[in-house]
C-alpha positions in Angstrom: 111.5 89.3 76.9 109.4 86.9 74.7 111.2 87.0 71.3 114.0 89.2 72.7 117.2 87.6 73.8 120.8 88.6 74.5 123.9 87.0 73.0 127.7 86.9 73.5 130.4 84.7 72.1 133.0 84.3 74.8 136.5 85.0 73.6 138.1 82.2 75.6 137.2 79.5 78.1 136.9 80.4 81.7 136.7 78.2 84.8 134.4 75.3 83.8 134.4 73.7 87.3 133.5 76.7 89.4 131.1 79.6 88.8 128.1 81.4 90.1 125.0 82.8 88.3 122.7 85.2 90.1 119.7 87.1 88.6 116.2 88.4 89.4 113.2 87.5 87.1 109.6 88.4 87.0 107.8 85.8 84.9 105.2 86.7 82.4 103.5 83.3 82.1 103.5 80.1 84.0 105.4 77.5 82.1 103.1 74.5 81.8 104.4 73.0 78.5 107.3 74.7 76.8 110.4 75.4 78.8 111.6 79.0 79.2 115.3 79.6 78.8 117.3 81.7 81.2 120.9 81.2 80.0 122.9 78.6 78.2 125.5 77.4 75.6 125.0 74.5 73.2 126.0 72.6 70.2 122.6 71.2 69.4 119.5 69.8 71.1 121.3 66.9 72.6 124.5 68.6 73.6 124.2 71.7 75.8 124.6 73.3 79.2 121.3 75.0 80.0 119.6 77.0 82.7 115.9 77.2 82.3 112.4 77.1 83.8 110.8 73.7 83.3 107.0 73.7 84.0 107.5 76.3 86.7 110.6 74.6 88.2 114.1 75.9 88.2 116.4 73.6 86.3 120.2 73.5 85.5 121.5 70.7 83.4 124.2 69.5 81.1 123.8 67.0 78.2 126.8 65.7 76.4 125.2 62.9 74.3 123.8 61.7 77.6 123.0 63.3 80.9 126.1 64.7 82.7 124.1 66.4 85.4 120.6 67.7 86.0 119.3 69.5 89.2 115.7 70.6 89.3 113.5 71.9 92.1 110.4 70.2 93.2 108.7 73.5 93.9 106.9 75.3 91.1 107.3 79.0 91.1 104.0 80.4 89.7 103.7 83.9 91.2 103.5 86.3 88.2 103.1 89.4 90.4 106.5 89.6 92.0 110.2 89.0 91.4 112.2 85.8 92.1 115.9 85.8 93.0 117.8 82.7 91.6 121.3 81.7 92.4 123.1 78.8 90.7 126.2 77.8 92.5 128.3 75.4 90.4 131.4 73.9 92.0 132.4 70.4 90.9 135.6 70.5 93.1 133.5 69.7 96.1 133.8 66.2 97.5 130.1 66.1 98.6 128.0 65.5 95.4 125.1 67.7 96.6 127.4 70.6 97.0 128.5 70.6 93.3 125.2 72.2 92.1 123.2 74.3 94.5 120.1 76.2 93.6 118.8 79.0 95.7 115.4 80.7 95.4 114.8 83.9 97.3 117.7 83.2 99.6 116.8 79.6 100.4 118.8 76.6 99.4 116.5 74.2 97.6 116.8 70.7 99.0 113.5 69.3 97.8 114.5 68.3 94.2 112.6 66.7 91.4 115.9 65.7 89.7 119.2 65.4 91.4 121.8 63.8 89.1 124.9 65.6 90.2 128.1 66.1 88.1 131.1 63.9 88.9 133.8 65.5 90.9 136.0 67.9 88.9 133.7 67.6 85.9 134.2 70.5 83.4 131.3 71.9 81.5 131.6 71.1 77.8 129.8 74.1 76.5 129.0 76.6 79.2 131.9 79.1 79.9 133.8 78.0 76.8 134.8 80.1 73.7 131.4 79.8 72.0 128.0 81.6 71.7 126.1 82.1 74.9 122.6 83.4 75.2 120.3 84.8 77.8 116.5 84.5 77.2 116.8 81.7 74.7 118.5 78.3 73.9 121.9 79.0 72.3 121.9 76.4 69.5 118.7 77.5 67.9 117.8 81.1 68.8 115.3 82.3 69.7 114.2 78.9 70.9 112.3 78.3 74.2 112.1 82.1 74.8 111.8 83.5 78.2 108.6 85.5 78.7 109.0 88.1 81.4 111.5 90.6 82.8 115.1 90.2 84.1 117.2 92.4 86.3 120.7 92.4 87.9 122.2 89.5 86.0 125.6 88.4 87.5 128.1 85.7 86.3 131.1 85.1 88.5 133.7 83.1 86.7 135.8 81.0 89.0 134.0 81.9 92.2 131.4 80.0 94.3 128.9 82.3 96.1 125.8 81.7 98.1 122.6 83.7 97.8 123.6 86.0 100.7 126.3 87.5 98.5 123.6 89.0 96.3 120.6 89.5 98.6 119.6 89.8 102.2 116.6 89.6 104.6 114.9 92.8 105.4 115.1 93.3 109.1 111.7 95.0 109.2 109.5 93.0 106.8 111.4 89.7 106.7 111.4 89.7 102.9 114.3 88.8 100.7 115.7 91.9 99.1 118.3 92.8 96.6 121.9 94.0 97.1 122.2 96.4 94.3 126.0 96.5 94.5 127.3 93.2 95.9 130.9 92.7 96.9 131.8 89.8 94.6 134.6 89.0 92.1 133.9 88.2 88.4 136.9 86.5 86.8 137.8 86.2 83.2 134.3 85.8 81.6 132.3 87.3 84.4 129.8 90.1 83.9 127.1 92.2 85.6 124.4 93.4 83.2 120.8 94.7 83.4 121.8 96.7 86.5 120.1 99.9 85.7 117.3 99.5 83.2 118.0 97.6 79.9 121.7 98.2 79.7 123.7 95.3 78.4 127.0 97.1 79.2 129.0 95.1 81.7 129.1 96.8 85.1 131.6 94.4 86.6 134.7 96.1 85.4 135.6 93.2 83.1 134.3 94.9 79.9 132.4 91.8 79.0 129.5 93.5 77.3 126.5 91.7 75.8 124.4 92.5 72.8 120.7 92.2 71.9 120.6 89.1 69.7 117.0 89.6 68.6 113.8 91.5 69.4 113.6 94.7 71.5 114.9 95.0 75.0 112.5 97.3 76.7 113.3 99.3 79.9 110.9 98.9 82.8 110.6 100.8 86.1 109.3 97.5 87.6 112.2 96.1 89.6 113.0 93.8 92.5 112.9 96.7 95.0 109.6 98.1 93.7 107.1 95.8 92.0 104.7 97.5 89.6 101.2 96.2 88.8 100.7 94.2 85.6 97.7 92.4 84.2 97.1 89.0 85.9 97.2 85.9 83.5 96.2 83.7 86.4 92.8 85.5 86.9 91.2 84.4 83.6 88.0 82.5 82.6 88.1 78.9 81.7 87.2 79.8 78.1 87.8 82.8 75.8 91.0 83.6 77.6 92.9 86.7 76.6 96.5 86.6 75.4 99.0 88.6 77.4 102.4 90.0 76.4 104.9 92.8 77.0 105.5 91.8 80.6 101.7 91.3 81.0 100.9 94.9 80.3 99.2 94.1 76.9 96.0 92.1 76.7 94.4 90.8 73.5 90.8 89.5 73.9 89.7 86.3 72.4 87.3 86.4 69.4 85.5 83.2 70.2 81.7 82.8 70.4 79.7 84.8 73.0 80.1 88.3 74.3 81.9 90.1 77.1 85.4 88.9 76.7 87.7 89.4 79.7 90.8 91.5 79.1 92.3 91.1 82.5 92.7 93.0 85.8 95.7 94.1 87.8 97.9 91.9 90.0 97.8 94.5 92.7 94.6 95.6 94.4 93.9 98.9 96.2 92.0 99.5 99.4 93.0 103.1 100.3 95.0 105.9 98.8 95.0 107.5 95.4 96.2 105.8 92.2 96.6 106.6 88.5 97.1 104.6 85.3 96.8 105.0 81.6 95.6 102.6 78.8 95.7 102.7 75.0 93.1 100.6 73.1 93.3 99.1 69.6 89.6 98.4 68.9 87.0 98.0 66.2 84.4 100.6 67.1 82.0 99.4 64.5 81.0 96.4 66.7 82.9 96.5 70.0 81.8 98.0 73.2 85.2 98.1 74.9 85.3 99.1 78.6 88.1 100.1 80.9 87.6 100.7 84.6 87.9 99.4 88.1 86.3 96.4 89.8 86.1 94.8 93.2 84.7 91.6 91.8 87.4 90.5 89.5 87.7 86.9 90.6 84.0 86.1 89.9 83.8 88.0 86.6 87.0 86.5 85.2 85.6 83.1 85.6 82.1 83.7 84.2 82.9 86.1 81.3 79.7 88.1 82.1 79.3 91.8 81.9 81.4 93.1 84.8 79.4 96.3 85.0 76.3 94.4 86.1 77.9 93.7 89.4 78.5 95.8 92.5 81.9 97.5 93.0 82.6 97.8 89.2 82.6 100.9 87.0 83.8 101.4 83.5 84.1 103.7 80.5 82.7 102.5 77.2 84.4 103.2 73.9 81.4 103.2 71.5 79.3 105.9 73.1 81.5 107.3 75.7 79.2 106.4 78.5 80.2 105.4 82.0 78.3 102.8 83.9 78.6 100.6 86.9 77.3 99.0 90.0 74.5 97.4 87.9 72.7 100.7 87.5 73.1 101.7 83.9 74.7 104.8 82.3 75.6 107.8 84.4 74.9 111.4 83.3 77.7 113.7 82.1 79.7 111.2 80.1 79.4 111.0 76.3 83.0 111.2 74.9 83.7 108.1 72.8 87.2 106.8 72.3 88.8 105.2 69.3 92.0 103.3 68.5 95.2 105.0 69.8 93.3 107.2 72.2 94.9 107.2 75.7 92.4 106.6 78.6 93.3 108.0 82.0 92.0 106.7 85.3 92.4 108.4 88.7 91.1 106.4 91.6 90.6 108.2 94.9 89.8 105.5 97.5 90.1 108.0 100.4 87.0 109.8 99.1 85.5 107.0 97.0 85.7 108.9 93.7 86.8 107.7 90.3 87.8 110.0 87.4 88.1 109.1 83.7 90.0 111.1 81.1 90.9 110.9 77.4 94.0 112.2 75.7 94.9 114.6 78.5 91.5 116.0 79.3 89.3 114.8 82.2 85.8 113.8 81.3 82.8 115.6 82.7 85.0 118.5 83.7 86.6 116.3 86.3 88.9 117.6 89.0 90.7 114.7 90.6 92.2 116.9 93.3 88.7 118.1 94.5 88.6 115.6 97.3 85.3 114.8 98.9 83.6 117.3 96.6 84.3 115.0 93.7 83.9 117.5 90.9 83.1 115.5 87.7 83.8 112.2 89.4 81.9 108.9 89.6 80.9 108.3 93.2 81.8 104.7 94.0 81.1 102.3 96.8 84.1 101.7 99.1 86.4 99.0 97.9 85.2 95.5 98.6 87.9 94.3 101.0 86.5 90.8 100.9 87.9 90.7 97.4 91.2 92.4 98.4 90.2 95.8 97.2 89.8 97.5 93.8 91.6 96.5 90.5 92.0 98.3 87.2 90.5 96.1 84.4 89.6 95.9 80.7 86.8 94.0 79.0 85.1 94.0 75.6 81.8 93.0 74.2 82.9 92.0 70.7 79.8 90.1 69.5 79.6 90.4 65.7 83.3 91.0 65.0 86.3 88.7 64.4 88.8 91.5 65.2 90.1 91.1 68.7 90.6 94.2 70.9 94.0 95.0 72.4 94.6 97.0 75.5 98.1 98.4 76.3 98.3 99.5 79.9 100.9 101.9 81.3 101.1 101.4 85.0 104.1 103.8 85.2 106.7 102.1 83.2 106.6 104.6 80.4 105.4 102.3 77.6 102.2 101.3 75.8 103.3 97.8 74.7 106.7 98.4 73.2 105.9 102.0 72.2 107.5 104.6 74.6 105.4 107.5 75.7 105.9 110.6 73.5 106.6 113.1 76.3 106.5 112.3 80.0 104.1 114.3 82.1 105.0 115.6 85.6 104.8 112.7 88.0 107.1 113.2 90.9 106.9 109.6 92.1 109.4 107.7 90.0 106.9 106.7 87.4 106.5 107.6 83.7 103.1 108.5 82.3 102.1 110.3 79.1 100.1 112.9 81.0 100.5 114.8 84.2 99.5 112.7 87.2 97.1 114.7 89.5 98.7 115.9 92.7 98.5 113.3 95.4 98.0 110.4 93.0 100.6 107.7 92.4 101.5 104.7 90.2 100.2 101.3 91.4 103.3 99.6 92.8 104.4 98.1 96.1 106.3 101.2 97.2 103.3 103.5 96.7 100.8 101.0 98.2 103.0 100.8 101.4 103.5 104.5 101.5 100.3 106.0 100.3 97.8 103.2 100.4 
């Protein structure tokens, strides 16, 4: 959400002793310094009821001149590749102090707590669930302050009801994973609501007509959801210097312009060891100086740390912007590739790990007269070495050699969500697998997400 946040001024006070908040989030950054707001209502910086991520920990607290309550997990949640389910169960009518604020993460009640100052029995919140401005994705008294960077889905508020995590999620009997209940059987009360159910709709689905509004920024729809996690770029796999900047749910990477060459632009959170996968990327580049490269690698962990040329290593192949060459595996340029790409060109990649072939395309046309459906024949393909399973497979990546320029390169990847950054695709190609790409996905190829990895990989 970054600079995007939602807002609503409640028309009246609800139950300030008992309520439940449930939502799913996919974090875009690990919060090491600034907090990231989830939801809250406030008067000022010293008087508020706030739900937020504090240095990776889940935190719910109330400050009314002094601390009224604060409950914070010891565990730090740093996984940027998947979704977390949080449930905040607030019920100050309980006689046992530890039952008055209960935090659940992925179905588990959190008992290891970094802070555990519980509210007094029958305490009523001073700001939350009162007739004042509430926000999601920022702090209410100074929007957009402490913005949340990431994605949210299935956001519930049950006014006057105390529910555990099992009302909103359940354990998959086959995989043992915590999974979403898309239509839970819960009640919502006076100020209750259910938003972000299907895409980016802020229309209340609870039946209470408590709609929200976009208070600032742009609320972008994503196909990435708790039941099907899409690949993004991985901010945790970066070098110690010249780190790129990630945004738009970690689908956009801007390389650093510091000294030295070969700036890392990031690789995907999900790797591939078998199957056929497709993605698109749009670059904003300075072709006068930069040799930008987009491709696949099986050596992402080492190259991200060293910031060396990734194409000098085994299990890595890429398509250069400046001269249109394709190189990899430390062996120099391959024949048949000479189509350069410039700013706003859309690069297509089709990776066939069943036949160890890689195809590159530009603006709807496959390079070298490539035919991604040609199987083992590999018409127009780059023949690659089988994915390096010791490094968990192959990853899509971006990198730039920007020596001599102060203009950073930007890469907007579309892994099937239908956007390049915040710009929607102009016309969806035929995909057939629940993904949204600019161009037709070759038959038998799929977006890189958990559903397709489990089914086709």
